N, C-alpha and C positions, 0 to 999 in steps of 0.2 A: 504495498501499500504505500501510495506517493502522500507524504503530512506536507510536503513543500507548499506557497503558497502559488495558485493560477495567478496568470497577470492579474485578473480582476481583484482577486484578495490581498496581491501585492501591492496595489492601486488605491484598493482601503487603508491596509496599515497603515501605509507611507500618510495618506489623509488624516485618519486616528492620532499617529506620531506628531504629525504639527501642530495639529490642534493641541492635544494634552502638552506639548512642550511650551507653547503660548499657551495654559489654560490653569495648567495642573499645578496643585501647590508644592513645594520644592521644601519644606519642612513639617513635619510632622505636627498635627494639633491635637492635644489627648489622646484616650483611646476609648476602647467598648466599653472601659471598667466607668467611663467618666460619662455616660451618654444621659445619667437621671437627673432631672434638676432644672435643664435649659442649660448646662453650662458650656466651656467654649467648647468640649467635642461635640452639641449638640447643635450647636450653633454653625463650628464649623460644617457638620453633615450636611444639615440644609444648605448651607451654601452651596456646598457645591454638588450636591442634586437638582438644585436649581439649577445653575449653572451648566450642567449633561444636559438638563431637559431644554433648554432654552436654545440650544446648538443642534440637537436634534440624537443625543446618544444617553441619554435615560436610561428608554428601553425600543431598543431599534428596532425590535422584530413587531414593536407596533403599529397597527395601521396610522397614516399619519393624521388623519382625522380625531385619534384622539390622541396627537400629542408626540406617536412614536417616528420612526424613518421609514417603514414598511421592509425593512431591511428582512435579513439571512439569519437564521441561527447561526451558520458560522461567522458572519459580519460582528455579530455581538461578543460570540467568542474572540476574535481577534481583537477588538476594541480594551476585552477585558484584560486580558494577557499583556498587553501595553499599556493599560491602565495599571496594573499590578507593577509596572517599574516604577510609579510614584507614591510618594509617602500621604495618600490620600485620606479624608477624613474615614470614623467607622460608618458601617454601613448599614445603619436602621431601617431601612426601607426594602430590604430583600422579600421579608413573607411578605409585606402589601404587594407589592408588587411582581412579585414572583406566583401568589397563591390567593390572596383575600381579593385585591382589584382585578383580576383579569377571570375572576368569578363571576363579580360583580357585573363587568363586562358582557358574559356569556349570557347573561341570566333577570338582572335587573331591569324595569323598564325605562325608558327615556332619562326621564327626570331624575331617575336614579343616578345613571351615570354618569351624566351632567353635572351634576352636585357633587360624586366622588373623584371621576378620575383625573380629572386635572389638576387639583391638588395634592391626590396622592403622587404623580408622576413629578410634581413640583418641588417634591419634600415640606408641602406646607403640613401636611395630617401623615399620620403614622399607623398602621394596622400593627392589629395581632389575630391568631388564627384560635378559637378556644373549641376546639374539638375535642380533645383528649380529658379521661373521667375517670378518679380512682379507681373505679371498680370496674372499666371497660378498655384500661391499658390500649391498646394497640386497634382494639376490636371499636370504630365510631360508631357501628351500628350499634353497639349496646350503651348508648346514650342516655342518661336517668334524668338529663336536666330537662324539667318539663316546662312547656309555654300552655296558659289558659287562655280562652278569651276574657278580659275583664267584664264584669257585671255592670257594667253601666252602660252597655249598650253603643258604646262610641269604635268596637270594632279592635282595641287597642290588643296588646297581651302582655296577661302579667308570668315574667319568667321565673322560676327556683331552681337553686341546683350547684353543683357544683364541678368546676373543670381542673387540669391540672397541667403542670409542664407546659405552660404556656410563657412562650419567650416574646420579650420584650412590653409585655404587659403592663408594664411600671411607666412607660411614656409614649403608651400608646394613644391616640384620641377615637381611635374605631376598631372593632372587632366583630369578626363573622364569627356566632356562636348557632351550633345546633344542637338542637332541642326536640324534645318528644311529645308533639301536638297530636297524638292519636293513641293514645297507651294500647286501646283495644289492637291495633292492626296487626299483622306480621314486622318480625325484626326491622326489615327495611322499607316498612312501610311507616307512614304516619311520624316521618322525620319531616321538618322543618328548616329553613336558615334563618337568621336576621342580623341585618347588621344593628350594632348595639352602641351608641355613645358612649365611653368608658367611661366618663364622671357623671353618669346616669346615678340616680341616689338609690341604693340598693345594690351595689357594685363592690366588693371589697378585695383588693388585691395584694396578696401576700410573699411574702419573698421566698423563695428557695435559694440557701447558698448553697454553692456545691462544695465539694470534695479540698479544691481550691481558692475556695472564699470567695468564688465568682458570683454575681448576682444575674444568671440569665435570667432562668426559670420563674414561673410563680404560680402559686395556684388562685384559683379565681372564685369566687362565690357571689350566687345571686339571690338575694332576697324579696322576692319578690318584689320584682323589676320591672317597671312599666315601660313597655314598647311600642310605641305607636304603629297601626296597622298596617303604614307605609313602607314599615322601613320591612318586612318579609319580603325575602330574595325569592324570585319566579316564583311556581308553585306552590300552595298547600301542599305539605303531607306528599311531597315530592321532594326533599330535600337531599335524601341520599345519593341524587343525580348529582346536584351540587358540589356534595360532598366527594363521589369522585372524580369529576370535573378539580378540582381544588388540587386533591391528591395527582392526577395526571400531572396538572401544571408543577407538582411539589415533582416529580419524578424526574419530567425532565430541566426542569430548572435549571441555569447555568448560574444565578448568581451570587452565589458565594465562591465562585471559582478564585476570582482576584485577591479578593478579603483572605484565604486558605493558602493560595502560595505565594504571598506578599510577608505572610507571620513566620510559614516555613523560610525563605528567605532572608528574611531578617535576624532568624535565630542561627543560621549557617553562618551569617556574617559576623554577628553577635561571637561566637563559640570559633572561628578563626583569628577574632581580635583579640579578643582576651583566653587566648590557650593556657595560659601559666593561669589560672584562673580554676581549671577544671581538672590538668593534667594531674595535678598532687592531690585533689581534690574531692574522697569519692562521693561525697555529698552533692556536688554541684555537677559531676558527672551524673548522676542519677538523673536529678532534676534535669537535666541538659536531655 
């Protein structure tokens, strides 16, 4: 298999390199551990996302009418690989742009898409995915979080339950939540998904700290959370289709490529530069 660029891909790579050299930061600001509280890392991340969006590099494969470039997956790979060479800020938008917002684009009505797609693409709003539950693990269809109609005739929904392992919930503005709206239906039926503003009364986000002391995951509690009826994504009781599409986006996603490669390259560079720190120190070698 030939992994070299075609002439068209080489031209695109040169164009991306030229833009990145002119626009990418030359010095890192903050880290992924410093995204909470709207600090310097978050400000830098949002500014970089907005700059990419304005140039058509935020979501290269998205249609132009939604702010993308109408490009190919390989063009996205090329841009990510070139972006990885620069000390760009952390990326808190990957889940939203890679899974949540594409699902909204596929199933929501026009007004909902007009409201949410642009701000997410420009980095103005961050999304999380509220799928996993303590009793279900990776079995999303085992969701117990329930949504019932409000009893005032408004058509709104009241959500109660718990989610777990929710990445980025602590700084997200919105999320897509999987709920059971028909408890009598078969397992993969009777499921519906909703857009939820994360500052809605009744939502509580609690951190899950990993063994490295990092706060990436959260558990999220819904205590009689009222959601407008218009926040339903797609058809009632057909949420499994939205879940399946979101997971397909996750499987095919390439958003995290640049950050993972950059982290590895920085670690290798650190080890080379500070060889004396680990050659004679078993604990540092183990950490590396």
